[in-house]
TORSE-657396 format. One line per field, with one value per residue (C-alpha): residue number from 0; residue in three letters; z, y, x. Coordinates in nm, 4 decimals. Each point is the difference from the previous one (the first is absolute). Layout:
BEGIN
k	c(NUM ...) $
r	c(ALA ...) $
z	c(Z ...) $
y	c(Y ...) $
x	c(X ...) $
This chain:
BEGIN
k	c(0 1 2 3 4 5 6 7 8 9 10 11 12 13 14 15 16 17 18 19 20 21 22 23 24 25 26 27 28 29 30 31 32 33 34 35 36 37 38 39 40 41 42 43 44 45 46 47 48 49 50 51 52 53 54 55 56 57 58 59 60 61 62 63 64 65 66 67 68 69 70 71 72 73 74 75 76 77 78 79 80 81 82 83 84 85 86 87 88 89 90 91 92 93 94 95 96 97 98 99 100 101 102 103 104 105 106 107 108 109 110 111 112 113 114 115 116 117 118 119 120 121 122 123 124 125 126 127 128 129 130 131 132 133 134 135 136 137 138 139 140 141 142 143 144 145 146 147 148 149 150 151 152 153 154 155 156 157 158 159 160 161 162 163 164 165 166 167 168 169 170 171 172 173 174 175 176 177 178 179 180 181 182 183 184 185 186 187 188 189 190 191 192 193 194 195 196 197 198 199 200 201 202 203 204 205 206 207 208 209 210 211 212 213 214 215 216 217 218 219 220 221 222 223 224 225 226 227 228 229 230 231 232 233 234 235 236 237 238 239 240 241 242 243 244 245 246 247 248 249 250 251 252 253 254 255 256 257 258 259 260 261 262 263 264 265 266 267 268 269 270 271 272 273 274 275 276 277 278 279 280 281 282 283 284 285 286 287 288 289 290 291 292 293 294 295 296 297 298 299 300 301 302 303 304 305 306 307 308 309 310 311 312 313 314 315 316 317 318 319 320 321 322 323 324 325 326 327 328 329 330 331 332 333 334 335 336 337 338 339 340 341 342 343 344 345 346 347 348 349 350 351 352 353 354 355 356 357 358 359 360 361 362 363 364 365 366 367 368 369 370 371 372 373 374 375 376 377 378 379 380 381 382 383 384 385 386 387 388 389 390 391 392 393 394 395 396 397 398 399 400 401 402 403 404 405 406 407 408 409 410 411 412 413 414 415 416 417 418 419 420 421 422 423 424 425 426 427 428 429 430 431 432 433 434 435 436 437 438 439 440 441 442 443 444 445 446 447 448 449 450 451 452 453 454) $
r	c(MET LYS LYS ILE PHE SER ILE LEU LEU LEU VAL PHE VAL THR THR ILE ILE PHE ALA CYS SER SER SER ASP ASP ASP THR PRO PRO TRP ARG TRP PRO ASP ASP GLU GLU GLU THR ASP ALA LYS PRO ARG TYR VAL TRP ILE ASP ALA ALA ALA ASN PHE PRO ASP TYR ALA ASP ASN LYS ASN LYS ILE ARG GLU ASP LEU ALA LYS VAL LYS GLU VAL GLY PHE THR ASP ILE VAL VAL ASP VAL ARG PRO THR THR GLY ASP VAL LEU PHE ASN THR SER ALA CYS ASP GLN VAL ARG ARG VAL ALA TYR TRP ASP GLY PRO THR TYR LYS LEU TYR ASP ARG THR ALA THR TRP ASP TYR LEU GLN ALA PHE ILE ASP ALA GLY HIS GLU VAL GLY LEU LYS VAL HIS ALA GLY ILE ASN THR PHE VAL GLY GLY ASN THR TYR ALA TYR GLY LEU GLY GLU ASP GLY ILE LEU PHE ARG ASP ALA SER LYS LYS ASN TRP ALA THR SER LEU ASN THR THR THR GLY ILE LYS ASN THR MET ASP ILE THR ASP GLY SER TYR ARG THR LYS PHE PHE ASN PRO VAL ASN GLN ASP VAL GLN ASN TYR LEU LEU THR ILE ILE GLY ASP LEU ALA THR TYR ASP LEU ASP GLY ILE PHE LEU ASP ARG CYS ARG TYR ASP GLU LEU GLU SER ASP PHE SER ASP TYR THR LYS SER LYS PHE GLU ALA TYR ILE GLY GLN THR ILE SER ASN PHE PRO GLY ASP VAL VAL ALA PRO GLY THR ALA VAL TYR PRO LEU PRO ALA THR LEU PRO ILE HIS PHE LYS LYS TRP LEU GLU PHE ARG ALA LYS VAL ILE HIS ASP PHE VAL GLU LYS ALA ARG ALA LYS VAL LYS SER VAL ASN GLY ASP ILE GLN PHE GLY VAL TYR VAL GLY GLY TRP TYR SER THR TYR TYR GLY VAL GLY VAL ASN TRP ALA SER PRO LYS TYR ASN THR ALA GLN TYR HIS SER GLN TRP ALA SER ALA ASP TYR ASN LYS TYR GLY TYR ALA ASP HIS LEU ASP PHE LEU LEU LEU GLY ALA TYR ALA SER ALA ASP LYS ILE TYR GLY THR GLY GLU TRP THR VAL GLU GLY PHE CYS LYS GLN ALA ASP ALA LYS ILE LEU GLY ASP THR LYS PHE ALA GLY GLY PRO ASP VAL GLY ASN TRP ASN VAL PRO ALA GLY THR ASN VAL HIS THR SER VAL THR ASN SER ILE ASP ALA ALA TYR HIS ALA GLY ASN GLY TYR PHE LEU PHE ASP LEU ILE HIS VAL LYS LYS SER ASP PHE TRP ASN ASP LEU LYS GLN GLY PHE ASP LYS LEU GLU PRO LYS LYS) $
z	c(4.3565 -0.0384 0.1446 0.3234 0.0458 -0.0492 0.2903 0.2043 -0.0075 0.1062 0.2589 0.1244 -0.0145 0.1429 0.2838 0.0776 -0.0370 0.3127 0.1770 0.0237 0.0727 0.3972 0.1071 0.2091 -0.3124 -0.2539 -0.2250 -0.3236 -0.0325 -0.3392 0.0641 -0.2469 0.1740 0.1621 -0.1529 0.3773 0.2040 -0.3038 0.0247 0.2550 0.1122 0.2214 -0.0129 0.0496 0.0706 -0.0615 0.1759 -0.2026 0.2335 -0.1719 0.2363 -0.0354 -0.4134 -0.1048 -0.1988 -0.1247 -0.1719 0.0477 -0.3502 -0.1342 -0.1502 -0.2004 0.3276 0.2431 -0.3826 0.0591 0.3766 -0.0601 -0.1785 0.1984 0.2687 -0.2253 -0.0742 0.3392 0.0972 0.1533 -0.1087 0.1243 0.0873 0.2149 -0.1013 0.2035 -0.0659 0.2929 0.2355 0.3314 -0.1386 -0.0899 -0.3399 -0.3024 -0.3040 -0.2281 -0.0906 0.2379 0.1006 0.3775 0.0508 -0.1962 -0.1838 0.1564 -0.1337 0.2260 0.2153 0.2762 -0.0143 0.1023 -0.1677 0.2933 0.2000 -0.0485 -0.0994 -0.3561 -0.1723 -0.3335 -0.2467 -0.2597 -0.2853 -0.2364 -0.0089 -0.0928 0.2189 0.2055 0.1185 -0.3688 -0.1087 0.2722 -0.0809 -0.3784 0.0910 0.1923 -0.1559 -0.2909 0.1197 0.1719 0.3406 0.2634 0.0960 0.3165 0.1171 0.3207 0.2485 0.2647 0.2188 0.2292 -0.0250 -0.1591 0.0024 0.1039 0.0905 -0.1211 0.1425 0.0020 -0.0611 -0.3733 0.0407 0.0188 -0.1852 0.0635 -0.0135 0.4216 -0.1584 -0.2296 0.1376 0.3963 -0.0428 0.0537 0.2790 0.2063 -0.2283 0.1547 0.3150 0.3220 0.2380 0.3674 0.0133 0.3477 -0.0231 -0.0681 -0.2945 -0.3288 -0.3012 -0.2593 -0.1481 0.2754 0.0602 -0.2243 0.2066 -0.2893 0.1806 -0.1957 -0.3556 -0.1025 0.0841 0.0627 -0.0109 0.2560 -0.1462 0.2291 -0.1651 -0.2667 -0.3102 0.0357 -0.0662 -0.3280 -0.1347 0.0026 -0.1719 -0.2161 -0.1049 0.0044 -0.2273 -0.2845 0.0619 -0.0403 -0.3481 -0.1194 -0.1532 0.2808 0.1759 0.3130 0.2478 0.3788 0.2704 0.1434 0.3136 0.0541 0.4187 0.2253 0.0441 0.3488 0.3566 0.0164 -0.2588 -0.0355 0.3553 -0.1724 0.1439 -0.3262 0.0625 0.4151 -0.0422 -0.2799 0.2359 0.2811 -0.1764 -0.1144 0.4038 0.1277 0.2652 0.0346 0.0529 0.3144 -0.0282 -0.4006 -0.1168 0.3959 0.0078 -0.3885 -0.0152 0.1789 -0.1953 -0.1967 0.0933 -0.2562 -0.1640 0.2151 0.2330 0.1649 0.3249 0.2494 0.1001 -0.2782 -0.0253 0.0879 -0.3641 -0.2140 -0.0830 -0.1566 -0.1997 -0.1919 -0.0410 -0.1433 -0.2395 -0.1078 -0.0981 -0.2130 -0.1919 -0.0464 -0.0686 -0.2388 -0.2229 0.0021 -0.2393 -0.1583 -0.1419 -0.0972 -0.1809 -0.2711 0.0016 -0.1052 -0.2438 -0.1069 0.1334 -0.1291 0.1731 0.2302 0.3314 0.2981 0.2299 0.1386 0.3902 0.2238 0.1438 0.3401 0.1369 0.3541 0.0060 -0.3397 0.2035 0.0559 -0.3377 0.0190 -0.2215 0.0234 -0.2846 0.0958 -0.0529 0.2337 0.1046 0.1843 0.3209 0.0647 0.3980 0.0902 -0.1275 0.0492 0.2715 0.1686 -0.2922 -0.1950 0.0884 0.0287 -0.3308 -0.1642 -0.2272 -0.1370 -0.2162 -0.1377 -0.3804 -0.1855 -0.1222 -0.2153 -0.1829 -0.3601 0.0698 0.2850 0.0296 0.3020 0.0935 0.1247 0.0915 0.2417 -0.0118 -0.2540 0.2589 0.0685 -0.2842 0.1398 0.2937 0.1335 0.2268 -0.0890 -0.1079 -0.2510 -0.3538 -0.0240 0.3635 -0.1042 -0.2392 0.1755 0.2791 -0.2435 -0.1567 0.3527 0.0229 -0.3053 0.0308 -0.3974 -0.0753 -0.2239 -0.1234 0.0287 -0.1135 0.2542 -0.0495 0.0977 -0.0330 -0.1864 0.0031 0.4190 0.1981 0.2130 -0.1038 0.2242 -0.0086 -0.2281 -0.0935 -0.4042 -0.0813 -0.3713 0.1332 0.2358 -0.3476 -0.1354 0.3375 0.0742 -0.2857 0.1088 0.3558 -0.0780 -0.3119 0.1651 0.2982 -0.1687 -0.3255 -0.1792 0.0463 0.0030 0.0312 0.0818 -0.2242 -0.3088 0.0596 0.2057 -0.2509 -0.2728 0.2651 0.1218 -0.2787 0.1059 -0.3021 -0.0045 0.3577 -0.0395 -0.3541 0.2152 0.2425 -0.2631 -0.1322 0.2196 0.1478 -0.0355 -0.2187 0.1559 0.1218) $
y	c(-0.6237 0.1855 0.3228 -0.2393 -0.0786 0.3560 0.0765 -0.3201 0.0775 0.4076 -0.1235 -0.2444 0.3335 0.1960 -0.1508 -0.1654 0.4364 0.0324 -0.3065 0.1112 0.3207 0.0785 0.1559 0.2480 0.0920 0.1687 0.0930 -0.2577 -0.2749 0.0559 0.3994 0.1247 0.0404 0.3079 0.1946 0.2030 -0.3570 -0.2126 0.2705 0.1767 0.3224 0.0541 0.3189 -0.1248 0.2967 0.0299 0.3297 0.1266 0.2164 0.3578 -0.0141 -0.3515 -0.0320 0.3058 -0.1630 -0.2763 0.3088 0.3642 0.0264 -0.3740 0.0371 -0.3525 -0.1649 0.1225 -0.1668 -0.3148 -0.0191 0.0076 -0.2337 -0.2403 0.0991 -0.0028 -0.3042 -0.1419 0.0193 0.4383 0.1382 0.3331 0.2478 0.2891 0.1757 0.2547 0.3483 0.1809 -0.1353 0.1243 0.3564 0.0553 0.1489 -0.2142 -0.1948 0.1565 0.3681 0.2193 0.3998 -0.0858 -0.1595 -0.0729 -0.3583 -0.2624 0.0553 -0.2575 -0.2706 -0.1461 -0.4341 -0.2971 -0.1664 -0.2612 0.0220 0.4251 0.2995 0.1341 0.3027 -0.0575 0.3450 0.0169 0.1188 -0.0479 0.2063 -0.1499 -0.0977 -0.2515 -0.1050 0.0818 -0.2817 -0.2535 0.0787 -0.0687 -0.3285 -0.1224 0.0417 -0.1057 -0.3887 0.0600 0.1367 0.1886 0.3275 0.1639 0.3279 -0.0535 0.3360 0.0231 0.2078 0.2616 -0.0267 0.3171 -0.1286 -0.2600 -0.0078 -0.2688 -0.2741 0.0830 0.3392 0.0166 0.2854 0.0760 0.1601 0.0979 0.2841 0.0767 -0.0003 0.2466 0.2495 0.1146 0.1654 -0.3086 -0.1394 0.0564 -0.2903 -0.2291 -0.1954 0.0390 -0.2470 -0.0667 -0.1916 -0.0879 0.3410 0.2252 0.1056 -0.0019 0.0892 -0.2401 0.2117 0.0471 -0.4020 -0.0223 -0.3489 -0.2487 -0.0352 0.1458 -0.0720 0.0532 0.3280 0.0346 0.2497 0.1094 -0.2002 0.3206 0.2562 0.1817 0.1040 -0.3546 -0.1405 0.1970 -0.0473 -0.3771 0.0975 0.1485 -0.2317 -0.2886 0.1371 0.0848 -0.3796 -0.0731 0.1472 -0.3400 -0.2331 -0.2318 -0.2644 0.0468 0.2910 -0.1796 0.1821 -0.0670 0.1484 0.1908 -0.0250 0.1764 -0.0892 -0.2288 0.0869 0.2524 0.2497 0.2304 0.2220 0.3913 0.2232 0.0809 -0.3455 0.0514 0.2796 -0.1951 -0.2994 0.2027 0.2160 -0.3861 -0.0860 0.3391 0.0784 0.1653 -0.3108 0.1620 -0.3115 -0.0549 -0.2797 -0.1477 -0.0423 -0.1326 -0.1979 -0.0585 0.1162 -0.2999 -0.2230 -0.3022 -0.1360 -0.3427 -0.0583 0.2954 0.0387 -0.1061 0.3310 0.2403 0.3750 0.1505 0.0690 -0.2359 -0.1812 0.3557 0.0177 -0.2991 0.0599 0.3618 -0.1309 -0.2557 0.2475 0.2392 -0.2773 -0.1751 0.4393 -0.0328 -0.3323 0.1257 0.3233 -0.1754 -0.2290 0.2849 0.1641 -0.3080 -0.0968 0.4332 -0.0690 -0.3497 -0.2353 -0.2952 0.0000 -0.2332 0.0973 -0.1337 -0.0311 -0.2276 -0.0527 -0.2276 -0.3098 0.0095 0.1600 -0.0495 0.2731 0.2118 0.2692 0.0865 0.1691 0.1310 -0.1875 -0.1937 -0.2350 -0.1469 0.0947 0.2374 -0.3601 -0.1494 0.0805 0.0731 0.0444 -0.3120 -0.2053 0.2321 0.1878 0.0715 0.3305 0.0457 0.2540 -0.1144 0.2679 -0.1587 -0.2336 0.3293 0.1003 -0.3937 0.0850 -0.2873 0.1082 0.2856 -0.3047 -0.1270 -0.2440 -0.0412 -0.1980 -0.1955 -0.0386 -0.3903 0.0490 -0.3136 -0.2569 -0.2198 -0.2888 0.1973 -0.0804 -0.1336 0.0798 0.1715 0.2878 0.3239 -0.0719 -0.2869 0.0874 -0.1367 0.1463 0.2616 -0.0126 -0.1456 0.2248 0.2822 -0.1498 0.0381 0.3633 0.1176 -0.1233 -0.0105 0.4122 -0.0749 -0.2884 -0.1193 -0.1933 -0.0965 -0.1816 -0.0342 0.2602 -0.2526 0.1844 0.0802 -0.2536 -0.2059 -0.3096 -0.2998 -0.2912 -0.2536 0.2179 -0.1038 0.3533 -0.0689 -0.1556 0.1729 0.2711 -0.2809 0.0400 0.2864 0.0128 -0.2073 0.0883 0.4175 -0.0699 -0.2331 0.2056 0.3647 0.1614 -0.1037 0.0154 0.2396 -0.0464 0.2703 0.0380 -0.0815 0.0476 -0.2776 -0.1724 0.0121 -0.0560 -0.2830 -0.1462 -0.0447 -0.0332 -0.3494 -0.0635 0.2599 -0.1390 -0.2818 0.1085 0.2014 -0.3290 -0.1328 0.2378 -0.1631 0.2270 0.2113 -0.0987) $
x	c(2.2543 0.3022 -0.2361 -0.0983 0.3497 0.1491 -0.2769 0.0860 0.3846 -0.0937 -0.1487 0.2665 0.2516 -0.1506 -0.1464 0.4257 0.0225 -0.1984 0.0926 0.3454 -0.0665 -0.0340 -0.3680 0.2194 0.2147 -0.1529 0.2950 -0.0461 0.2882 0.1081 0.0260 0.2915 0.3539 -0.0037 0.3876 0.0467 -0.1126 0.2323 0.3421 0.2252 -0.1320 0.2483 0.2712 0.3937 0.1939 0.3682 0.1818 0.2789 0.2058 0.1319 0.3175 0.1098 -0.0720 0.1323 0.3206 -0.2215 -0.2542 0.1192 0.1111 -0.1239 -0.3667 0.1355 0.0280 -0.2939 -0.1719 0.2036 -0.0642 -0.3493 -0.1265 0.2030 -0.2064 -0.3218 0.0908 0.0763 -0.3926 0.0531 -0.3838 0.1928 0.3017 0.0608 0.2267 0.1802 0.0547 0.0508 0.2642 0.1119 0.1932 -0.3751 0.1085 -0.1573 -0.0309 -0.2840 -0.0444 -0.1282 0.0379 -0.0378 0.4137 0.2812 0.0806 0.2047 0.3459 0.1706 -0.0848 0.2490 -0.0511 0.0973 0.3110 0.0997 0.2166 -0.0649 -0.2012 0.0577 -0.1592 -0.1582 -0.0357 -0.2484 0.0884 -0.2895 -0.3030 -0.3081 -0.3144 0.1268 -0.4219 -0.1530 0.2984 -0.1294 -0.3944 0.0960 0.1993 -0.2430 -0.3123 0.1803 0.0496 -0.3503 0.1369 -0.2295 0.2160 -0.0268 0.2603 0.1351 0.0935 0.1557 -0.1747 0.1238 0.3094 0.2173 0.3808 0.2535 0.3824 0.1729 0.2038 0.3707 0.0460 -0.1629 -0.1443 -0.3936 -0.3178 -0.3123 -0.2563 0.0461 0.4521 -0.0953 -0.1903 0.0906 -0.3485 -0.1556 0.1520 -0.3192 -0.1298 0.2229 -0.1194 0.1029 0.1452 -0.1030 0.3693 0.1908 0.1295 -0.2760 -0.2213 0.1880 -0.0325 0.0922 0.1786 0.2078 0.0836 0.3351 0.1005 -0.1942 -0.2211 -0.2807 0.1157 -0.3222 -0.1379 -0.3643 -0.2419 -0.2187 -0.3744 -0.1813 0.1324 -0.2324 0.1925 0.1933 -0.3593 -0.0816 0.3758 -0.0459 -0.3526 0.1062 0.2678 -0.2688 -0.1972 0.2701 0.0040 -0.3735 0.1085 0.1030 -0.1471 0.0636 -0.2185 0.0103 0.2033 0.1224 0.1726 0.3300 0.1203 -0.3606 0.0646 0.2606 0.3200 -0.0177 -0.1389 0.2247 -0.1564 -0.0583 0.0109 0.0095 -0.1395 -0.2525 -0.1140 0.0090 -0.2679 -0.1867 -0.0457 -0.0970 -0.2897 -0.1257 -0.0246 -0.0944 0.2069 0.4174 0.2687 0.1933 0.2228 0.1662 0.0611 0.0109 -0.3936 -0.0368 0.3264 0.2416 0.3590 0.2170 -0.3410 0.0157 -0.3107 0.0422 -0.0213 -0.1796 0.0234 -0.2964 -0.1357 -0.0142 0.0277 -0.3459 -0.0484 0.1144 -0.2385 -0.1770 0.3553 -0.0512 -0.2977 0.0936 0.2273 -0.1814 -0.2460 0.2836 0.0475 -0.3306 -0.1013 0.2490 -0.0508 -0.3485 0.1372 0.2509 -0.2855 -0.2300 0.2710 0.0957 -0.3773 -0.0343 0.2809 -0.1525 -0.2435 0.1295 0.3140 0.0334 0.0726 0.1421 0.3315 0.2558 0.0442 0.1969 -0.2741 0.1102 -0.2484 0.0967 0.1990 -0.1006 -0.0775 0.4200 -0.0558 -0.3587 -0.2119 -0.3514 -0.0463 -0.2782 -0.3696 -0.1391 -0.2534 0.2660 0.0006 0.3788 -0.0545 -0.1327 0.3254 0.2990 -0.1579 0.3825 0.0797 -0.3735 -0.2802 -0.3609 -0.0020 0.3182 -0.2152 -0.1422 0.2885 0.0411 0.0302 -0.0874 -0.2775 0.1586 0.1933 -0.0526 0.2571 0.3152 0.2883 0.1002 0.4005 -0.0134 0.3445 0.0493 0.3222 0.0368 -0.1156 -0.3075 -0.2067 -0.3254 -0.1256 -0.2973 0.1260 0.2453 0.3511 -0.1361 -0.0121 -0.3837 -0.0877 0.1167 -0.3058 -0.2329 0.0374 -0.0182 -0.3474 -0.0985 0.0427 -0.1160 -0.3392 -0.0543 0.0381 0.2771 0.1716 0.3519 0.2762 0.3059 0.3682 0.3439 0.3659 0.1405 0.3829 -0.0435 -0.1622 0.1860 0.0820 0.1312 0.1718 -0.1139 -0.2471 -0.1057 -0.0077 -0.1701 -0.2347 -0.1287 -0.0192 -0.2465 -0.1548 -0.0341 -0.3273 -0.1746 0.0018 -0.0289 -0.2670 -0.2299 -0.0363 -0.0551 -0.1558 0.3824 0.4091 0.2094 0.3796 0.3358 0.1827 0.1073 0.3403 0.0001 -0.1802 0.3029 0.3231 -0.1846 -0.1494 -0.2734 -0.2095 -0.0740 -0.1423 -0.2122 -0.1447 -0.0549 -0.1552 -0.2500 -0.0969 -0.0839 -0.3146 -0.2888 -0.2956 -0.2063 -0.3249) $
């Protein structure tokens, strides 16, 4: 009798199981939970600017450990520590350039210089403290920069100031009064001194630095300012000759047939110079090819290091800095015919990245939306341009965004997580100094706590 009852019970349970299963879905209803489905796998990045945070961290390992423990506690999973500020000097070990000994930082209402006295390895201190609390640690570097003139007459630093023989490395700018080397412009309008990205000596110098950086036990490396210094750059004789070789002809009216002197990024004139679109294409190719080289350099040293870039989300005007961060599958000319050539898309570099950080730097009252200049819209539009070639995370600059009257900035910080996270592959916030100064810790924790598990 017990045997018959057991058989009937088994038949009943089996019938119930199959009755509850859809004929179109063979997934067992009793399947054990999948860890990846039940947990959140999207990263949450916070950037740690070198200059802004220098007074806190340059000489204080305890402060680094204390703050990173708090970063982890509120819900971030990754940090990006800036180890090459706009002076172009570094905060890690390399024989290629000098160590950062001082930086100018904002201590409202003015800038001040902070001189470092410690000699311990700044980057290694962040790696040790970050990994100790379970954070992934990435290094960020300002790429095509070689010097900085500090505000308020505080001086200048960088290889372009120390070594006069490197002046030809500096970019030449197409100003309203003629083509000028940036080192000759001393009126304060170009404080950050950019390199000429076309210059092969510059590229080789930077690749050496990047290779040395990749020897560290890092989770990733991100290139910042891997670009030109706006549309005015670079118009040197060196770049002119490279461009002429690219298009296969000599330009007699230079720069007029390429870009009219002093042309701003936006808006463009209705009638463009004859070589304008090809010029933008050439510049995008230069940056694309360098990104490809930089990735190869990183992977040759350590294939496990994630390679990526930081870019601004305003793609519609980002041509001004010579960067096409979209997928090469994205037909730029179809959507931006005013400035994009038919071949511009060939130099989209998303397919050379492991991850992309997107500055979704809208105003504090522009969190949700679909177009550029909303946090969510920046991310949604990026997704449509990257086309799955790489993962990306966007987010706000919570210290420098516009905050209209009546805007609750704390709510904006919390909502930015929801807006950016669900429109991309994670969340990115700039910068830790603003979190600390404005006490956004609890706002961030609330936002992270509200996130639903990954589906």
